[in-house]
N, C-alpha and C positions, 0 to 999 in steps of 0.2 A: 470382331473388328470389321467394319464395312470396307469392302473392296472398291477401289477406283474402277472406272470404265476400262482403263488400260489393263489392270489386273484381271478383270472379268474376261476381257477379250483374249488375253494370253492363256488364262486358265481353261477357257472353252476350247481353244485350239488344241491344247495338249490333251484335254480330256477325250477328244475324238480319236486321237492316236492310241490312247491307253485302252479304250473300250475294245479295240480289235484284239488286244492281247489278253484280256481278262479271263476269257473262258479257259484258255490253255493253262493259265496260272491257277485257276480254281481246281482243275483236274489234278495238277501236280500237288496241290496242298493236301488233297484227300489221301494221297499215298503216304504222306508223312505222319498222319495221325496215329497209325498203328505202332509206329516206332517212337512216339513222343514220350517224354519223361512222365507226364501225367498218366498216360495209358499204362506204362510199366508200373507206376506206383499203385495203381488200382488193382493189380493182379491178385493180391491176397484177399481183397474184399470180394472180387468176382468169384474167387475160388470157394470161399465160405458160402456165398449166395447160391452157387451151383449145387454144393453138397446139401444145403438145407432145402433147396427147392426140389431136389430129386429124392429127398428123404433117405439119403445114403447114411449109413453108420460111419461115424468118424472115429478112427482108431486113435489111441492115446498118443503114439509117436507122431501121427499125422497132425493131431491137434496141437502138439508142442511146436511142430514146424510152422504151422499156420500162425500161432501166437507170436513166434519170433519174427515171422515175416511182417505181421501187423505192427509190432514194436518198431521194426526198422522203417516201415512206411510212415508211422506216426512221427518218428524222429525227422525223417526227410520232409514230412509235411510241415512240421514246426519250423524247420530251417527255411522252407519255402515261404511260409507266412511271414517270418522276420524279413526276408528279402522283399516280398511284395509290399509289406507295410511301408518301407522306405521308398518304394517305387510309386506308391499311390500319390499322385499329385494333388488329390483332394484332401490329404491329411493336413490338419492344422499344426501349428508349431507346438501347441500344448499336447496334442495327441502323440506327436513324434517324441516329445520329451518324456511323456508317460510310458511310451513303449520302451525307450532306452532305459528308463529307471527300472522298469519291470525286468528287463533282461539282466541288469546289474544285480537285482535282488535274487534272481534265479541262478546267478553265477555264470550266465552265458555271454556277458558283454565282452570281456577280455578276449575270449576265444573267437568272437565274431568280428572284432574290429578289423582284422586283416581282410576278411571277406567284404566288409562294408567299404573299406578303402579301395579294394580291387574292383568292386562293382561300380563305385563312383567313377573311378578312373576309366573303366571300360565303357560305361555309358556316355561319359563326356567325350571319350575318343570317338565313339560311334557317331554321336551327334555332330562333333566337329568335322569328321570326315564327310558326313552327309551334306553339311552346309557348304563346305569347301568345294566338294564335287559338283554340287548344284550351281555354284558360281562358275566353275570351270566350263560347264555346259553352255554358258552364255558368253564365253570369252570373245567369240566372233559374231555375236548377235548385234543387231542394230543398237546404236548408242542408247536410245530411249528404253529399250527392253533390258539392255545390260545394266543400266543405272538403276532401274526398278528392282531387279534381282539382287544386285550388289548391295543396295541399301538395306534390303530385308535380311540378307545373310550377315552383314556387318552388325546388325542389331543383336545377333545371337552369338557373336564371337568376342572373346576377351582380346586384349591387345596382343598378347603373345601367340594367339591362335590365328591371327590374320595372315594369310599367305602373301608372298611378295608380289604376285601378279595383281592383287587387289590394292595393295599399298601403291604400286606403280600407277594404277589408274587414278589414285587419289592425288597424284602430282601433275596430272595432265590438265589441259584447258577444260573448263566445264567439269572439273573433278567432282567425284562424289565426296560428301563431307565425311570426315573420320571421327566426328565427336563421340560416336558410340565406343570408340577405342579408349577414350580418356576415362580415368578412374582415380578418384582421390584415395580410395581404399588401396588400390594397387600402387599408386605413387608413394603413399606413406609407408606401406609395407616395404617397398624397395628402399625407402629412406632409412628405415630401421635396419635393413640388411647392410646398407652402407655404413651405418654406425657400428655394426659388429666388425666390419672389415677395417674401418679407419679408427675405431675407438672413440674419436671425438669429431663432432661436426660443429660448424660455427654457431648453430642455435642452441646447442645443449648447455654451454656454460651459463647461459641466461636463465636456465632452469633453477640455478642457485639464487634464491630470493635476495640475498645480500648484494650479489653482483648486479642483479637486475635493478635494484633500487639505485645503486650508484650510476648505472648506465642511464636510466631515464632522468635522474636528477641533472645530469650533464646536458640533457636535451630540454630542460625546463618543463618537464612533465610533472604535474602535481602527484605527490606520493604521501602516504600516511606518515605520521611520526613513528619512527621505528627504533627500538632498542638494537644497537649494533651487536650486542652480545647474544650468543646462543645460550639458552638456559636448560638445565636439567630440572626435573620435577622438584627436587629438593631446594633449588635456588629461586623458584618463582615465588615472589612475594605477593600478598594480597593487594590487588589494585582494582580500580573501577574504570569503566570506559575504555576497555582494551579488547583486542582480539588475541587469542592464544592459538597458534597453529604450529604444526610440525615443520622443521627445517626442510625435510624431504617428505612431502605429502602430496596427495592428489585426491580428487573427488570428494572434498570436504571432510575427509576422514581426519579426526583429531582436531577439528576447528571449533573453537568455543568463543561466543560473544559474551563478554562480562559487562553487563549493564551496571550491576552493583554486586556487592558480595553475596546477596541473597536472591539475585535475579540473573541467572546465567543460562545461556541458550546453547544446547548441543546441536550444531548445524547438521551434522550427518544424520542424526537420529530424529531430528525435529522434536526434541523434548526440552523442557525447562528444568533446570537444577536449582534448588533453593538454598544451597549452602556451598561454601568453598570446599568443605570436606567431600561433598558429593562430586564436585568437579575433579578433585585430585583422585578420587576413587575411580571415576570414569576414565581419566587419563591413564591411570595404572592399568585399567582393563584394555585400553587401546594398545598398550605395549605388550600386555600378556597375550592378547589374541593376534598380535602382529598386524593389526589395522594400521598402526604406526610402527615403523621399522626401527626407530632409534630414539633414545631419550634425549632429544635435542629439539628445543622449541624456540619459536620467535614470538615476540610480544610487540604489537603495533597498535596504533590509535584505532579505535572503533569509529568508522565512518557511518553517519546516519543520513537517511533520506528525510527523516523528521525526528530531530533529537528530542523535542518536547514530549512526543508520544512514544519514544524509544522504538521507532521503526528503523531497522537497519537498512543500509543502502542496498539497492538491487545490484546484482552482478550483470555486467554487460561484457560479453565475450565475443571478440571480433576475430573471425577467421580471416587472417591477413596473409596476402601472398606478395611479398616484396613490393610494397607500395600500393597494393590494391586490396580493399576489403570486399569480400564476396558474400559473407553471411554473418549475421549477428544473433547471438543467443542472449535473451534477457531472462534473468532468473529472480524470482521473489522467494525468499526462504522463510519468512515468518508471516503468519503462524504455521504455514505448511509450504512445501516446495511447489512452485508453479513455474512453467516455462513459456516463452514465446519466441518464435523465430522470425527474423526480419531479413529482407534483401536490402542492400544499400540504397535502393530507390525509395525505401519507406513502406514497401509492400510486405504484408505478412505472407509467410510461405509454409507449406507442408513439407517437412523433411523426412517423415517416417519415424522420427525420434520423439519421445515424451508425449505421444498422442493422448495418453490417459490423463495428463496433468497440465494441459495448455491453459493459458489465460490471455487476456487481450493485450496487456503490457502498455508501456508508454513510448518505447522507441528511442531513437537518438537523433540528433540534429546533423545537418550537413557539415557544419563546422567541426563537430566531434569526430565524424568519420574522417575528415581531412586531417585532423590531428593524429589519429591512429595511423593513417596511411603514411604520413610524414615520418612517424616513429618507425614503422615497418621498413621504410626505404633506407634506414640507417643500419639495417642488419643484413649481412651477406648470406642470407638463407632464403630458399624459395617459399617456405611456409613457417609461420608461428601463429598460434592463437594468442592474442594479446587481451588480457582480462583487466577490466576496470570496475570500479565501484561508482554507482550513480549517486553522488553526494547531494546535499541540499542545494548547492549552487554550481557544481561542476563535477566532471569525471575525475576520479582519483585512481592512479595506477594500482593494480593488484599484483599481477604476476604474468610471466611468460609461460606458455604451455607448448612444448615442441610436439607432444603426442597426446591429443585429446582422447578421453576415454570412449570406448565403444563406437569408434568412428565407422565400424563396419555396418552399423544399423541405419545409416542414411539410405533413403530410397534411391532408385536408379537415377532419376533425373538430377537429384542433388549431388549424388556421387559423380556423375558425369560433369556437372557444372563445376564443382570444386576441382575435379581432375583437369579440366581445361585451364582453370586458373593456375593450378600447380605447374603444368607444362609451360604455360605462358610466362610464369614467374621465373622458372629455370632459364628459359631462353633470354629474357630481359636481363637477368643477373649476369649471365655469361657475357652478354654484349657489353654491359657496364664495366665488368672487370677487364675485358679486352681493351676498353677505351681508357683504362687507367684509374677508375674510381678507387679511392683509398680507404673509405670507411674510417675516417680519423677517430671519431668518438669511440667507436667499437674497439679499435686497436689500443687506444689510450687506456681505456678501462682495464683491459686484460694485461697490458704492460704493467700497470700499477699493481694489480693483484698478484702477478708473478713476482714482482719485486718484493712485496710484503711477505709472500709465502717463502721466499728465499732468504729472508732476514736482511734484505738490503744488499746482498752480494751481487 
């Protein structure tokens, strides 16, 4: 990364000070080598080399001792290799995964996990302390120098690691920006923890597709024609032009597009099935492998982008933050899955996800984004992904998704962007609640469902 002139000037100034100390530090370092772990581990090798070099006769007991020392040294070396492999920043993800798989095959992984966790914690603590202390060294520096250092340090700290004195400086006039502290990953992880503590959060009842359809119907959002009954495998009758999906499902698992009885598309596996019997067999396999957790299925109208040519509608997934759309995922599933990411401005964006299967996509209109934002503003939650199908002439509602899959895979810029949207949404929601916003449609839907579940009591 190219340094600015201010950074170069500051670095040169401090380099001159450090050069005066370097000779003394080098002399101290030499004294530590003889007592180092590496030097101690090499002792049996040096001993064998010395014996062989001097042509000394090696006694049997002495040889046994040397072999035992070598075995211990080899074991220590293997442990050190495992440790250094994870410390090597040049390792690719595949290389690390291969290393971990090899450790599992050798039976070493379980025994090593505590050490890996301890090492990660220790190294993170060391780096955290180094960065925070670096910032402390500039607490009384000139504002320009202080801001330069604080911004660099903040880029390496997570939200919970930022010390109070840096947060304090972020609240002053000409404050340093704290956007590096924002994280969608962190906010959503905390949201899941809140769900554990409170059992239910406002967005989660909408994960039930039946309730979700009732809710959006009341807001005049187009929905597919849906059978109100949940079906078991035995109850599903042969039909055409339908989508079969699990009542409780995610990631396209157990979703089937039935164009006709002999033309059925398995969305998850991107394969075509040529008979109803093949469909039932695959659904049974979904249950057997627990890809689908329960024998309860929904049947709804199959929405087409081009019905004549049997081209199913593309998915349009809106990352929505209480009335604001921040990101849109467009997915084409037939003949193979392809993705495209959009900002609400209409600009394509790199998110770090699905890089191997991107396509150009068609995008959405300003009016469609406004429709989704209006829907999102009726839900008392900071975040929901709202999924639609891009039909031949309009968007048709699909489902609400409180927790998108693999959200940890977003790159840092997108994670921070969505993190800012999340924090902003939480603040706006609290303000609206304090001002008395009622969310009438939301409460009406849940009042009706509670009444029905209680048998009208």
